[in-house]
Every structure is written in structure tokens, then in C-alpha cells.
N, C-alpha and C positions, 0 to 999 in steps of 0.2 A: 267799686268806689273806694277811695282811700279812707282809712279810719284814723281818727285822732289817737287811738290807743297805740299806734305804731310809732308815735313820736316820743323821743326821750323826755322825761319829766325832770325838771330842776327844782330843788328845794333850797331856798335861801334860809339860812339859820342866823338870826341876829338878835342880840340882847338889847338893841336900841329900840326906842319908841318910833316905829316906822309907819304903822297904820293904826287908826282909831275907828271905833264903830261910828257910823253916821248917826245923826241925832234922831232920825225918825224911828218910830216904834218897831217897825218890821226889821230894820237893820239888814237890808239886802246887800249893802255894800260896806266896805271899809274905805276910809278916806286917808290920803297922805297926811302925816302929822308934820306940822311945821314946828319941829322941836329944836331947831337951831343946832343940829348935830349931823353926824354921818347918816342918820336915819332919813334925812331929807333927800340926800343923794340916792339912797337905796330905793325909796318910794318912787322916785322918778325913773330910775333904771328898771325896776320891776314893771312899772306901768308901760314903759317903752318896749320891753321884751314881750309882754303880753300882746301889745298892739302889733308887734311884728310876727305874731303867730307862734311864740314859744310857750310850751306848756310849763308855766312857772307857778310855784307856790311859795309861801313864806311862813316860817315858824318864828314866833316871838313870844315873850312873856305876857301874861294877862295883867298889865299895869292898870288896874281899875282906877286907882286914885289919880294917876297921871292922865288917863283917858278923859276922866271927868274934868280935870283942870284945863286940858287943851281944848276940849269942846266948849267949856264955859267961856274961855277967853277967845274963842273962834280962831284958835291957832291950827287950822286945818286947811288943806288945799283941795277945794271942791272940784278942781279940774282933774284930780287923780282919784279914781274910784275903782277899787278892786272888789270883784264879786266875793261874797262871804265864804264860798267854798274854797277860795284860794288862800285864806288866812287861817292859820292853825295856832291857837293860843295855848301856851303851856300854863296850866292852872296850878297854883300853889299859894298858900297864904303869904309867903314871903314876897310874892310879887304884888299882891292886891293893894297893899298900903305902902309900897316902896316909894322912896324919893328918887329923883334922877340919879343914875349910876354914879356920876362923878361927884355927887354930894354925900355919898355914903361912906362909912368906915370901910377899911380894906377887908376886915373879916366879914362884913355884911355883903360886900360885893362878891366875895368868894362863895358865900352861902347861896346868893342869887344865881351865880354862875353854875354851881353844881346842881342845884334844884332844876334849873332850866335845862341843862344837858341831860339830866335824868329823864325828864319828860320827853325830850326830843328822841333820845335813844330807845326808851321803853315804849312810848306811846305814839308820837307823831310820825317818826320815820317809818315804822311798820304799817301805819295806816295809809300814809301817802304813797309809799313804795317808790321813792325817786330813783332815777337812773344815775343822778349826780347830785351831791350835796355841796352847796356853796356856803362855807362857814366864814364868819367875820370876827376876827380878833380873839384875844386870849380867853374870853368868857365862853368860847365854843371849842377850846383846845383839845378836849378829850374825844370829840365826835369823829375826827378823821381816823383815829386808831380803832374806835369801836366799829366804824363803817367798813374798815378793811377786813374785819372778820367775815363780812358778807360779800367781799370782793366788790364793794361799792366805792367808786372813786370820789374823792373830795377835792374841791378847790378851796384853798385857805387864803383869805385876804388879810394882810397885815396893815393896820392903819398907822401904828407907831410902835415904840419899843416897850410900852407898858405891859406888865404881866403880873402874875401872882403865883404863889406856890402853895402846895397842899400835900399832906401825907396820903398815901394810898388808903390807909385805914379810915381817914376822914371821908375820902371820896366814897368808899364802900358804905360807910355809915349813912350817907345821903341817898343810898339806894341804887348806886351804879356798880354793876358787876365788873370792876376793873381787873379782876383776876383773869378774865378772858383775853385781855389785850395789854397787860402791864408791860410786856417786853417792847412794845412799840412807843413807849413814852420816854420823855427826857428827864433825867434825874440830876440832882446836884453832884452825885458821885456815880461812877460806873457801877451799874447794878449787879448784885450777886444773884442769890436765889430770892424767890418771892417772899418767903417768911422773913428773910434778913432785912429786906428793904421796906417792908410794909409800914413799920412804925418808926423808922429811923432815917429814911432817905427821901427828902421832899422831891416832888416832881414839879417841873415848871410848865404851866399851862400854855403859854405862848409857844415855847420851844417844842412842846409835845405836839401841838397842832401843826407847826411847820414840818417837823420831822416825819409825821405819819401821813401828811397830805400827799395826794397824787401830784398836785401842782400847787405852787404858791404864787400869788401876785401881791404887789405892794400898791397901796392906794396913794402913796406919796412918792413921786419919782426919785426924790433925793435919797430915800432909803436904799433902793436897789442900786442906783448909779454910784453912790459913794462906796457901797460894799464891793461892787464889781471892780471898781478902780482902787480899792483898798485905801480909802480915805476916811473910813468910818470910825475914827478913834472915839467919837462921842457915844458910840454904842458899845455895850459890854461885849466882850469877846465871844461868848457862846452864840449869841444872836448872829453876829457877823459870820461866824464859821458855818453855822447851820444853813443860813441863807446862801452863802457862797457855794456850799456843796450842792444845794438845790440848783443853783445857777449852772454849775459845772456839768451836771448831768442833764441839762436841758429842761428843768422842771421849775423855772422861775421866770417871771416877766413883770412888767409894771404897766398898770392902767390907772391913770390919775383919776381921782374922785372930784377934781375941780374942773370947771369949764375950760375947754381948750380954745384959746382966742384965735387959733389958726383954722378952726373948723369952718368949712364953707360947704353948705348943702349942695350947691351946684356942682362943685368939683367932686364932692364925695360920691355922687352917683356914678361918676366915671372911674372911680378907683377900683382896681382889681382887689379881690379879697386875698390877703396874704396871711398865713397863719402866724401867730405871735410867738410860737415856741422858738426859743433861742434867739429872739431878736435882741439886738443891743439896746440898752436903755436910753434911746433917743425918743423924744415925745412929739415928733412933728407929724404923726399919723393923723390925717384929716377926717377919718371915719368917726361916726358917732360912738359914744361909749357903749351903747347897746350892741352895735355891730361888732365892736372889738370883742365884747364878751361872748357874743355868738360864735365868733371865730375860735375863741379859746375853748369854749365848751365843745364845739365840734371836733377840735383837735384832740381833746382829752378823750371824748367818747368814740371818735372815729365814725361818727354817724351824722346824718343831716339833722338839724335841730328845729329850724323854723318850718312852719306849714307852707305849702304852696300858696300862691296869691289868692286863689279862689277859696281857700280854706281858712284864711286869717279871720280873726274876730272883727266884726264890723265896728267902725268908729264913727263918731260924730264930732263936729267942731263946736266948741263953746268958748267964746271970747278968745279965739285963736289958739286954744289948747285942745289937745286930742284926748278923748276918753272913750271907754267902752260903751257901746250902745246897749241899752237895757235889755233888749231882746236877743242879743247875739253873743252870749257867753260861751266860751269854748267848753264842750262837755267834759265832765270829770270822770274819766274812765281810762283804764290802762291795762295792757297785758305785759307782764314782766318779761323783759328780754333775757335770753339765755346767753347772750354774747359775753365773752370774757374780755376784760379790759386790760390793756398792757399797763404795767406798772414799772416804768423805767427807773423810778427812784427807789426800787427795792435795793439798789446798790448802796443806798444810804441806810444804815441801820444803827441801832443803839451802840453796838460795838465800835462803829466808826467814830462815835463821839468820845471814845475813851480818853483821847488825848486832850480834850477840851477842858 
């Protein structure tokens, strides 16, 4: 009999408010947070992937103040319910009383980012043992470089050109052992030796995530399409060049985070599954977002991702929405794969950025 432990495990890493604890005392589930941001899209995507049989987990900060506010104002989506063992909260006082990320000062967002990444690198990822990590935006920019030390592939999603910078010394003061992967990060100046750059050469979190990731996708089609056609004058040059180099070695694609008006479920069932690696940035693909991401994950891992039909999590219909049935949660167990993953973007390295 097939075992769920043979399926690859995906860990979503996001600083957004994506799931909140349900109101009941036992808190068996987390519900999708209607927070009016990219977290809404992620909650729906994760829910769809789980219903398609993907072994998916999510790591996010423990925003206790925001959780209470969203629950009190009933800003949750009850049709999206994720089992409690699928959500892994990074706990630190800096998250507990935090305001929404876009309302904080830059220095506070950097502190939230580094504390969050510390918990993911040191606690959550070792506990979950994912086969692939899916990171989202600049506040997760150190994780792809750290994961590479364990030959663990990362998909890095770029939402926009926002970023932040920090010195290695401050990163290490927050509890992240960056000395183990400092050569994989992107700096203001071409790096010399470790001691020379530690206190003098800031690293860029967004560009570091793009540089170190196995594969990059953009959540806004205009970002990649403009870069590929060299029309992106409104983006600063390093971002354009790093993304362009990812594209040139076949490690970049675009999957929009907005609904595709051309999607037709009837036609979609007849579509053949085509891998998204190296596809030109045209966005007429009629498959669902979850199916596109499954194709991308399987291309990166070179392994089947979703469970066979008879092994998928049972679902029930509530007000035309699909959710996980209470008694049919996918078991949480896994045997680590010894497969080595191809890393074609090793051709992109920090020395290749010297001219930027």
C-alpha cells in the first residue's frame, strides 16, 4: 500500500497574516485570514493544494494582536480550514503585538523579518523537514541561502520590488548563523572576505532571496515580462539584472496572484500538463493556480507531488466552497528523501554579480 511519507512535502514561508486560529477553544483548525493582502491568495492556494493531495505546510509569525483583531471583526474565511498540524507559528515577542507589516517603520519590519527567518531556519524547517521551501518576498530572503547548505531547493516568489538592507553583523545578532552561507547573499559591493564585509557591506534581502533560490517566480506578470523584454526602467538595475540572469538559465517564470479571467474549468480538464520552466511570460494558461504551482514544484523536484485520487484528503461542500472534512486529514509523517536535486542556477553566483 502506498504511504504518504513517500510524497514530497512543501513548506510555505510567508510573513503575511495568512491563517488565524479558529474561535473555538480546542483550535483544531486555522482559518483563512481575510486581511486584504497577498495572504488571502496564499490561504486559498494552500487550501486548494491540500485538497488536491499535496503535502503542504505553512510557516508564519504568531501575530497574536492581529489574530485577535481579525477574529473579533470576523475577518476570516470559514470555507478555508487548515488542520492545526499544518500551521507552524514562529513565536517571538516582536510578532505578538505587531501592527500590519505595511504600517510599521522600516527598522521594525527588518527586525520582524530577521526574527521570523531565525525561527524558520533554526526551529520550523528542521521540525517539518520539507523537501521544498516556498518563500515569499524580501522578508524571507535569507532562507534560500540557508536551505542550500542542506541541498534543499527553494522557490522564491517576488511580489514587487520592495526590499530592505541589513549588515551581516546585525543578522547574526538576531540569532542567524549567516557565516555558514554568507557567500550566497547579494551585497551592495562585491564581497571580499567575511571579516571585511561583516560590518561594512550591507546585504539586500530581496536580491539575496532571488540569487540563492533554485527557482524564482513573480506574482505580478508585468515584472517578469518587462524585464525579459528589457522595458523595466522603473526597476532599479540590480533587480532587473538578477531576475534576467535567472530567466536566461531557465530558473524564472510568472504565475499571477490575481484571478485569471480566461480560466474555464471545463476546458482546463482537457488541458495537457506542460511544465512552466522556460515558458515565455504570456499568461493565457487556463489551468488553475494550484495546478500551475504543482507543475512547477514537480519540475523543480523531478518527482510526483500530488497523491493518487484514492489517497487525496476527503472534502465536503459548504455553500459551494470546498474544505477539508474533519475526519480525513492527511497524516503528518515523512521519510526524508536522499535524492539530490539539480541546481541549474549554480551558474549564477555572487561573483557573477560583480559588474552590477
